[in-house]
N, C-alpha and C positions, 0 to 999 in steps of 0.2 A: 550238166552245167559246166561251165568254161571260166576258166580268169584268164586275163590278161588283156589286152585290145584288139579289138577287131581288125584283120588288116587284109585288102581284098588284094594279097599278094597272088594268088592263084587266077585271077584272070577274070574275063565273064564268066565262065562256066564255074570257077569259085561264087563268085558274086550269088547266081542265081540259085546256088547248091543253098547257100549259105541264107538268103531271103526265103526260101521255101521251107527250111527247118524252123526258121525263128518264124514264121507266119502262119504256115500251116499244123506243124506239131501240136498234137493235144496234151503233151506233159510239159508243165512250166520247166522253163530255161532263161539261166540268169547269166549275163557276161559280165564278170568280175574284172575290177584293173588290180594291180599291184599293191594296192593298199586295202584289198578284201570289199571293196565297195561296190555297190552297183551300176552299171555306165548304160547296160541296154538288156531290156525282159522281152520276153517273145509274148507274142496274145493273150495267151493260155495263163502265163503270170501275171499277165495285169487285169483277168478278167477272176483269176483266185483273190487277186488283194483289191478288187475295185469295191468301195462301199458301195452299201444299198444306196439306191438312186443317184449314181454317178452317170455321165454319159458313157454310151459302150465304145467299144474301140473306135470304129468308124469315125466317132466325132471327138474324141479326144485325142491329144499326142500321144504318140507312144510312151510306154513305160514311165506318163505323168504320176509323181506323189512316189516313184522307186528310184528314180537317180540319185547315186550319192549316198542310198541307205546300205546296212550292213545286212547280211543276208540273214544273219541269229536272230536279227530286228524283226523281219518276214515270215520266220518259222519258228511260232512259238511254242510248237511238239519239239522239235532239235535241242538237244543240250547246247547250253552254248560254248561251253569251253570243248569239248567235244567237237564240236564242227568249227571252230577257231583252229584247235591242234590239226586235224585233217587237212584245212585249206591253209593252212600255213607248211604244212609237208609238204602239199602238192606244189605250192608257190616255191618253196628250196630245193625239192629235187627234179621238179619237171615231170615226174610219172604219177599217175592217177593211183588212188589207195587199193588196196586187194577189199574186193566185193564181200566175200566170204559166201555162208549161206542167208537165203531170206530171213528177215526176222518176222517171227511169232508173236501172239499177243501178246505173250507174259515176256516178251524180251524188252530191252529197249529198242526204241524206234532206230534204224540203222540212218547213219546221213546220206543225205544227199549224194549220188555219181558227180564225181569232178576229175574234169579234164585239161589238161593242160594245155592253150595254143602256141604252140613253137613261134619264135619271134621270126619274121618274114627273111629271104635272105635277103643280102645285099644284092646292089645292081651289080652288074658284069663292072668290073675295073674299079670296083670300088673296095680300098682298104679299111680293116679295121684301125681302131683306135689304138695307135701306138704309144711308145714312152712321151714323145711330146706332147700330145694330147691330156695327159694326166698332169704332165708339168703346167703346160698351158690352164688347165680347167682349176689345180692348185692357185695359179697367180692370180685368176678371177676371182676364186673366192676370199683368196687374201687380199686383193684390191677392194672388194664389197666390204671385208670385215674393217678394214682401216677408213673406207669411206661413211661406213655407219657409226665407227668410233667417234670422229668430227662432230657428230651431230648430236651422242648421246653422253658422252664422258665430260664432265665439267660443266655441268647446265647450270650449277649453282658453286658459291664459294663456300660449300662445304665440307669438310673433309671426310667423315663418314660416307653422306651421300654419293661422293666421287669415286671413292671407293666402291663403295657397293654395285655404282653404274660400270666400272670397269669386270666386276665377277659375274653382275648378271647378262652381260655384252657377250661375253667368252663361255659362257655357260647356254648350249651343249656346243656352241659352232667350233670351237678349239678345244676345250675340255670339259671333263667330265664332272669336275669340281674346281673351285678356285677360293683360295684363303687368301686375305689382303692384312698384313701387318703393318701399321705404322708406328714408329716412334711415340712412346708417348710424351713427348715433348713438343710432339708437332701439334698435337692437340690444343697445346696450349699456346700456340704461336712460338714457339719456339723451335728451334734446331742445334743439333750437334755440330761441333767447328767444321771445316769444310773437309773433303778429302773422303776415303774409305773409314769406313765404322772399327776401329779397332778393339775396343771394347766391347763386353757384351752386354749392352743397353737394355733396358724392359722393353719392348713393343707390344704394343696392344691390338688386340684383333678388331680390325674396321669394317671387314664385310669377309662374308662365305655366301657362297653360292653353290649348288651340286645339285646334280639327277637325281629323280626322286630313290630315296633308300641309302643316300650318302653322308647323311648328317651324321650318322656315327663314325665316320671317318675322322670327322674334325676331332682334335682333343681339346681344343679351347672354343667357347663360343665369342659371338661378337661383344667386345665390352672386357673380356678378359684378358691378361696380361700373360704373355708366351715368351718363353726364355726356351733358347736353343744349346744344346750339349757342344761343345768345342772338337774343334777338328770334322766339322759335318760340311756338307755342301749347304748349307744353311748359312752359318758362319763364315765359309769362305765368300761365298756371293758378297757378303755385306763388308768382306776384308778387302776384296779386290774390285767390288765393284761390278765381275765379270758374270754372264747369265750362267748358267749350271742345266745340263742335260744328262737326265740320270734313266737309261733306255731298260734298266733291269733290276727290279725292284725284289720280284720272286726268290732270286738267287742269294738273299739275305749279306748285302755289303758290311764290311766291317762297321763299317762308318751308322748302320742303322742298328747294331745291336747295341751301341751305346745309349740307345733312346729306349727302352723295350716296350712303352705304351704305346709310342709313335707304331714301332715295328709291327706290334698285335693289330691295331687297328689296319695298318696298311695290308698285311695279310689278309687278315679277315674279309677284310674289302674288296680284297681282288685287285689292290692297286699294283699298274705294273711297270709304270713308267712315271715321270714328274719334270715339271719347269720349274727352275728357279731364280726369277729375273728380280735384281735391286729396283728399288724407287729411286732414284736420284735424278735431280735438278739443280742446275746452277750451282753444281759441284756440292751439294749439300745431299747426303744422305736421308731419305723421309720412311724408307719402312722397304718391304720385300712382296714379292707377290708370287705365290705357289700353286702352279697348274697340274693338275693329276687327272690321269685315265684310269680308268678299270671296265667300265660299260665299250668304249670304244674297243676295238680288238686291235689295231694299229698302234703302235706305240708312237712316242713323240719322233719327231724327225728334225734335222737342223731348220727346216722350214719354219718347220712350226717353232723354232727358239727364235728366230729372227722375227716371226711374226709378233710372239710376245714381249720379244723387247720393244718392237716399236710401240706395240699399244701400253706397254709399261711406261715406255717415254712420254708419249702424250701425258698420261693419266698424272706420272712425276710433275709435269710442269703445271699441271692443273691442282693437282695436291700442293704446291709451292705457292702457288696464288692464292690458294683459301688461306694455307701459312699467314702469309704476308698478310692477306687482309683481316686473319684473326687478330696477327700480333697489333696492326696499325689501331684494330678496335678497341682491343683491351687497354692499352695505351690510352686512347684516346676516353675510354671508361674512367680510367683509374687516374687520370688527369682531370675529370671532370668532377670525379668524388672528391679530389684532393680539393677543386675548387670552389664545392660545395661548403657553405658554412657547416662546420661537424658538430657544432652544437649551439643553438639560438642564447646569447646570455639572456640573463631576464632583464627587462627594462620597466622604470616605473609608469612610462604612457600606457602599454599595452601587456596583457598575457597573451604569449603565442603557443602553437601545437603545429607542428608541419609533418607532412608524409610527403617521402621523395622516394620513388621507385623506379631508379633507373633501367628498364627493359627495351627500351628501342632505341635505335639509331640516332636519334635527335640531341642537341647538347641543351638541355633548357637548366633553368638556373633560378634562385628567390635568393634575399638579402634582408636583414633587418639591421638598419644602420640607425647608431645612434648618433642624433644631430644636439646642437646646441640648445638652452633653455628648456630641458626634457622633453625636447620632440623627439619623435620616432620615425624615420623612412621606411615604410615596405615596397619590396621591389620584386616583381616577377619577370621572366622573360622566356622566353621561347626561340630556338634556332632547328627547325625541323631540317637537318640534315646530317649525312652520318661521318663520320672522319675525324683525325685527327686536328683537322686544318678546323672544323667547327670547334672542338673542343677549346682550342687555341684563342680562337676569337672570343670565345664567351669569356675567361681571363681577360681578355684584354676589355671586354666589357664590363665585364665586374670592377675592375681597376679604375677605370676611367668614372664608372657612376659614383664610386666611393669618393673621386677626387672631387669631382661635382656637387656630390652632397656635402663635402665638408667646406665648401665654399658656400653653402647655406642659399641657394639658387631656387626659386620654386619650381615647382615640378615642371611645369609647359616649358620655360627656359633649359633645365637638366636636359629634356627630350630633344630638342634645337641643336646642342653640342653634341648631345652622343649622335644625333643621326650626320650632322658634318661631319663627326669623326668615323662614322662606319662608312659614310661616301667616299670618305679619303681610302680607308680598309679597301673598300669594293676598286677606287682607280688603280691600286698596286696590285691587284688579283692578277693572275696570268691571263690571258685572251682564251683560254680551253676551259680555264676555271670557271664556273656556273656562280654567280653571283645567289648568296641565300637569303633569303627573307628573315627578316628579325624583328621580331614584336618584343613590346615592353609594357607594363605599366607600372607606372612609380606615382604614390602618395607618400603625404607628411601628416600624420597626424598630432595635434595640439592640444597637451593634457590640462592644458590651463585654459583656453577658450573650448574645447571640446570641437574646434574647429578640423577639418580633413581635407586639405587638399590632393586632387589627382588628376594626373594626366595620362594618355592613351597612345601609344604609339601602333596602333591596328589587333590592340590585344581583347579578348573578351573582358567586359568590364566585371567587376566583384560583386558579387555578393552580399548582400547587407539583412544579417539577422538581428532584428530590434528586441530591445529587451521585452516587449510584450509577445514576442512568440512569430510574429510576423516575418516574410520573408521580402526582399525587391533586390533590383538590379539597379546600382547605380548608373544615372543616365551622366556619362562621361563622350564627349566627343571624342571617336576614333580618326586619330591623324595618320598619316601613311605609315608603313611600316619603315622603319630604319633604314634610311641609307638609300633609298630610293623616294622620288618625287620631292614637290616644295616641304621644305621641314618646317612646318609652320603647324603649334600645336594649340590648345586651348585647352587651360586648367578649369575644372570643376570643383565648387566648394559644398561640402556635406557636414550640416550639423550634427554631431553624434552623441548622442545620449552616453552616461556611463553604461557600461554594461550592454553595448553595441557591439556584436562581432562582423568584423570582416573577411571575407572568404577570398582570397585571391588563389588565383587556378590558371592550369596553362591549357593549352587545348587538348592532351590526351585525358582529363578530368571527362571530357564531354564524348570522348571518342565510344559511338557505339556501331562500327563497321558499318555506319551510313542507314542505320533501321531508323534514326530520328530525327527531326528536325532540330535544330539548334535552339529555336524555342521550346519544344518537348524536352532537350537535353537541359537547357536554364531551368526548366519547371519540376524536371528530377530531381535537378542538384538542389533546389529551393527545399522540396517536401526531404531530401536527406538531411539536408542542413538542420531546418527546423524539429525533425523526430529525432534529432541524436540526443541521447543523456548523459549521464556521468561527468566527468572530467573535461577540458576543451579539449584535450588530447582523446579522450574516447569519442567524443564528436568529433573528432577529425578522421580518426579510424573509421567509425561506422560512415561518413560521407565516401571515402575512398573504397570501403567494401561495396556500399551500394551502386559507385557510378564506376568506378574501372574495371574495363572490360578484363576477362581472366587471361585474352591472349591479342595483346597489341604488339606493334612495332613504332610505338611511342610512347617516353618516360613522362609519368604521372607527377607531377608536382602539385600539392595544395597548399597553402599557408593561412593559417587563422590566427587572428590577431582580435581579442577582445579590449575594449579603449577603457581608458580608466580618466579620472577625472582629478586633479589636485584640489584638496580643500584647502579651509584656511590655515590650516597647520603646514601645508606645504608650499602657498603660493598666496601673494600679496601685490597688489597695484592701486597704484596712485595717479590720478593725473591732476596735473599741476599748472596754474596760468603760468604764461610766459613772462616771469617777473624775477628779476633776482633775487627778491626779498623771500620767494616761495623757497629757495635753495635751504635757507637754514630748515626751514620747516621739515624738508624732506631727511635731512641728517637727523631730525630727533624723531622721525617714523619709523626712520634704519634701525635706529639703536633699541627704540621698544619693540619693533617685532623679532628682531632678534634677540633680546632677551625673551620673550613671551617665549620662543622657541627654542632657549637652552642656548644657543651661539654667542653666547658674553663675548666670547674670545674673538669672534668676527667682527665686535661692533664697532670699533675705530676704523678697521680698513676700510670697511664695507661705505662707511658714513663718508669714508675720503672718497672712494670711488664711486659713489653717487653724487656726489658733491662736484666732481669734475666733468662725469659725464652729464649732469644738468647743465651745469656752465657752459657747455657746449649748444646744449639747445635753446638754451636762452640767448646765446649770444648770434647765433646763426639762423635763428627761425624766428617766426613773429607768434605762433597759435602754439597753444596749450601743450603738453607733454605727458607721455606718460613714462611713472617709472615701475619695473616690477624686480620683484624679489622671489626667488623661486629656488624651493630647497628640493634636493633629491639624499640618498643615503650616504653620495660621498662627495658630493658638491653642493655648492651654493652659488645661485648667479643672480648679478643684478645688472638689468637692461634697462636702457633708457629710449622709447620710440618717441620720433617726433616727425612733423612731414617737410624735411629736408631729403631728398634722396642722394645729397652728392656725399660720397663716404670722406670719411676725416682720414687724415695720413698724420702715421707717426713722425714726429720731427723730436730732433735733439735739440736743445735749445742750446746757446750759450750762455756762459756766465752774466752777462750783462743783459740778458732781453728780460722782459716783464712777466711775458705770458709764453705759450707752447708748449706747456709741460702736463697738460692734462692727459694725454693718453700714454705718453713714457711713465708717468707715476702709475697708472692704470697698470699697464705692462709690468712692473714692477713689483706690484700687489697682488698681482693673479697668476694663476697658471696657464692660462688662457683667455683670450678677448677676439671679437671679430664684430663685422657688420654684414647684416645682411639685409635684404628688399624686405619691407614692410608691404601691408595693404596701399599704405599711402605714405610714402618715404621711405624711412630706413630704420634700423632698430639697434644699438649699439651694446654688446653684452661683454659681460666681465666675469668668469669662473674662477672661484676659489672652492680650495679643499676644503671640505667639513674637519676633516681628521686630519692638519698637516704633518707628514714625517718628522 
């Protein structure tokens, strides 16, 4: 048996001898490389290990099936550990082992004979590798490791993963063990003041990698908080931001005595040298990287320290990028949560329940906005883009949506104006900033008529759970997303009985990682909505649990609104002919209705308001008008609806004027008043407090 690589340095005669030896010898012979793997086997060895039925040597390549295998795998009768030790000793010493006496049947089988092959002599005039060769080899290894670090460190904006990438890259290429500790504040996106770290702030173990058997050397596990004793290379490295090289641990330096547990583990594990490199970027200290050696016999040197410093500098920059990203993401998330309604107030028009899970990078929102005449607006929007800019854009859109809602505009006109505002935002973006698509669904429910009007800008339609338990999806024309295309939208009207539940949601509630089509997802949503029981919030939670994926990169928004209708004790409506003589009858009807509701103290003021509004309808229209009274727990609304779309203007009449005081009197008697478009014409409304302060 021989080890090493066969070289024909003996010339033609040597080649002939080796060829005859390997082809005609009847004893199995193997040629092994320096890793103790078979590189060549003679004919006798091939015949020994050839399975039955395989081609004879003349018809099969030499050594087929044997190359690359370990010898102890081919000799089942040999003792693996003993054979490995014998071959390793030959490889190390370059001398064959002593054979001893022949083995007897009752003794252990003796390992095969092993003979070293000497290295071929260098050609004449060739000089062996000198110091310059080793320096060049080390430089090539360093450049190769730095080149590999460029593609493996910082692949994600995650602090823990970036730290682990540094540890995995440098073990065992540079060190036998690497520990990376980062400041606890870095994981939260924060950082200490610029400059050296003078205070002994807590560090958290972010990554650790070691050769087999090196786990016991680490004092702290990944995720645990670490602390260092004062006046040690650890604290000195963080204080002056200079790397440290410690080349002799076994001689028990004085600083190690102040950390008995670290000293015990280092000495027990055979640690003989270490490198301490600060992780700092942009003038901010982020943590510390510690490189250990115990398996490699050579201690660290200055070249290793320079290499570790280069790797740490790259890692620190990636860590700081991840920190800044996490900081911006946290601020955006806090801003988004602050923009979300913390608690949806109770409303007479609907009962509501909602689920909001901000798990993704997007900026989704929902709103429940009270409107005039006991109506309510329901809105849900989606910006599938990360970052602080998207969260700020949500704030702008929500403020704009509230302002447009206060103008009592119909849903299609609300989206048209919101589209124009979003297009202006898009024009103000810098050229390198991409525009994020924004979708929105806006619906208005009137509890007096039971009519719901909705419009959509590229948003999924709401699901409707009818009182009989069936589920359908509203057919709402899907207009363009906000800020893109032609901003024209079409509203759809739905007649909803009392007890109907509207489900408004974002695309995150339908996110199933592409497993189902949209129609199938909506079908699952309908089944989950219909099968829910308990309170409205219980049903909302059940839909969330059934639909939302466990792991998603999208926010989850679900808003349920169960409709109410106002009965005769809450709403009254009359249609009067366009005749001045009917105004007195209208005043009388208002007083009788308020008396039946127990609101006697509002009878005179409300009758005067109704008289002024009805007079305007008689004066400026020629068709019948409608008068409505709507009472909630806190307010009383009187409104007049006519077919004239012209909005009246509040005027301040002079003392000699005979008219023009109707709206002025109305504004003085009420807390709020306004005009909104109606299906035909307009509605003028005036609101009083039921219990004046």
